Structure formats: structure tokens, C-alpha cells
N, C-alpha and C positions, 0 to 999 in steps of 0.2 A: 462780530466776525469770528472770535474765538469759539463762541457757542456753535456757530454753523460748522466750523472745521471739526469740532468735537463730535457733533451729531453725524457728520459725514463719516468720520472714522468708525464710530459705533455701528453705523448702517452697513459698512463694509465688512466688519468683523462678525456681526450677528449671524449671517447665513452660514458662516464657517463653524459656529459653535465653539469658539475658543474659550477654554476654561483654564485661566492662568493658575488658579489655586491647585489644580490637579495636573497641570501640564499635559492635558489631553486635548486633541483637536478632533472635532466631529464635523463631517460634511454631510448635510441633510439629516443630521441627528443631533438632538440636544442632550443625549446621554452617552457620550463616547466611552467605551470600555477599554480601549487600547490607546497608545500614544497618538495614533491616527486611526480614526474610525470612519469609513466611508460607507454610507448607505446608498448604494447604487453602483454604477460601473466606474472603472478607472482606466485611464489611458496614459501611456508613456510613449512619446513620439520618437525619441532618439535614444536608442539603446547601444552601448558600445559593443564593438566586435572584438574578438580575441586579439590581443597584442596592440590594440589601440590605446592611446594615452588617456588617462583619467585624472581627475583633480583630487582624488583621495589616495593617499599613499598607504603603504602596508601597515603603518602605525595608526591609521585612521585619521590622519591630519590632512589639512588642505595642501594641495600641491598645484600651485598656479601654473607651473610650467608643463604640467601633464607628463612628467618624466616617468611616472609609474604606469606600467602596462596593465591592461585588464586581462587577468588570467582566471577565468571562471572555473570553480571546482565544486560548486553547490547547485542544487536545483531548488526552486521555490515551490512549496506545497501549501495546501490549505486544509484545515479540518472542517467538520460539518458546520461549524459556526462561522466559517469564513476567516478565521485567524490564520495569518500567513506565518510560515516557518521555513526552515532550510533543512535539506537532507543531502547526504553525499551522493545519492542516486535516486532516481524515480523507480517506484515499483513497476514491474511489467504488468500488462493487462492480463496475462495468463502465464502459467508455468506448469511444467509436468510434475505429477506426483512423484515423490522419491520411490525408488525401486522397492517392491515388496514381493514376497512369495504368496501367490494366491492358492488356496488349497484345492486339490482335485481328488483327494482321497476321502471317500464317504465315511471313514472312521473318524474324521476331524469333528470336534464338538460343534463347529459352526454349521454342520450339515444337519438339517431338520427332517431329512427323509426325502425331500424333493428340491430343496434350495439351500445354497450357501448364503449367509448374510455377513457382510464385511463392513465395518465402520471405517471408511476411507479417511475421514477427517481425523479420527483418533490415531490411526497409523501414521499419518503425516505429522500430526502434532508431536507424537512421541519420538519421531526421528529428528524434527527440528528443535525440539526441547526435550532431550532425553530424561530430564528430571521428572517429566509427567508419566513416564513409563514405570509400571510395577517392577519389571525386569528390564532395565535398559540394555540395549544391544551394544556391540562394540563400536566405539566412535573415536575419532581423532580430529583435532583442529589446531591451528596455529595459536601460539600464546596470546596474541593481541587481537584475535578475530572477533571476540565478543559473542553475543547470542544472535541466533537467527530469528527473524520475526515470524510470529504465528498468527494467521488470520482466524477470526471466529468462523464457525461452520456456516453461519447464515450470511456471512459477507462474501461467500464464494459460490460460484456456479460449477457444476460437475459434469464432465463430458467423458464418454468412452468413445474414442475415435477409431479403435480397432480391437477386435478380439477373435480368437481362433474358433471358427464355426465348427471345426471338427471335434471340439471339446465342450465349448460353452454354449448354452442356449438360454433364452428368455432373460437376457441381460438387461437389468434396470438399475437406475440410481435415483434417489430422491433428493429433495432440497436440503437435506441435512447430511448428505454425503454417505448415506447407507447404500451400499452396493449389494444387489442380490442377483444370483444366477443359478441356473441348473446345469446339469450335464447331459449331453446326448446319450442315447442308449448304449453306444459302444465308443467311449472317448478314446481318441488316439493322441496321446500326449507326445509332442515333438518339440524341436527347437522353435517352432512357430507358435507354441502355446503360451501366449502372454496377452496382456491388454495394454493399450495406450490410454492412460488416464490423465486428463487435463483439468486443472483448476483455473477458473476465470474469476478475477476480481470484479465484483459488481460495482 
């Protein structure tokens, strides 16, 4: 009887891949790399709503009476390998490029005779991380703000959703954030002379 019970217990545990010596649990995998490693989908049927009582108190201990309210202030995120983590907020799917002055004067060194060439990703990176700039511009931030995140050029898509047709012509942008444009024969620079540039996270 004892042998049968032992065999039954082992039969139940083996599909979970419980490794006591490493304290890692694998579901559908025999080589878990985190405390819980699930090879497949996961489902949580009952998630607490804000201000509902939960059985974990603010110290991380068990609270049988559910006197502790659920007050969410993090979002769950995952990296490319599926490892879960927490962030204070989720990245938006898109964001506007920070304001920059685009040249319209043909004496600018970025003019090659027919086209201006502007590295949008470089300008964005230098504003979000001023240390990357050879000559950082004037900036200010609150003491505890920390650093702004900078996405790599290939992890973004680039869009021009508006430009002044009375000034710009042949507007193009490539997959690396290189913007090129020409000027109409008689450009008329006004308060409408700007571009809306949007970065989309892939």
C-alpha cells in the first residue's frame, strides 16, 4: 500500500517538473529557469478588483480576514524570453518625437544641393539622454525623476503625419529613422511650417 501511494505521489509531481534541489517548478518543461516556468499558456480565473480584500497584507504576510485592500500600482510586463516583471507604467504604442527645429536654409551643412538629411533617432536620443549629445542642449528635470528610456532605432517605426506642402517636398523616412526632404522652388515659411513626427513601438 505504501509503495502504491508513493508511486501515485510521484506520478502527480512528475508532470509539474518539481525540482526540490533548485526550488524551481516547471510546467511542461523539465528544465525550469525561473521559480515558476510555464511552457504554454496560463490562466488566472479570479483577479481582485481595486479596493477588494486580499489575503496578502502590505508586509507580504497571510491575512485570512482579507482586511488588506487591493491597491494596484504596477503593470506586469514580459521580455522576449517570456520572463515576467513589473513596471510603474506601460509603454505607449506610439509617441510624438520631441520638438526639434528642421532646417530650411540651404546654407545648412545637412543640405546636399537637393535634399536635407536628418537623423530623427539621433535627435530623439540626444533629447531623452542628453549625455549622448556632443553639445547637450538646455534641459531641466526634477531631482528624483531618473532617466528617460531610449528605444533602439530598429525597435521603432517612423511616421510623418503632417508637413507643410508650401515648403517641404519629397518627404521620406527609412527604417532607421533617417528623414530626407527637399524644398519647393519658392518655399514660404510660416507658422504652419512644421512636421508631425510619430514613433511607433514595434
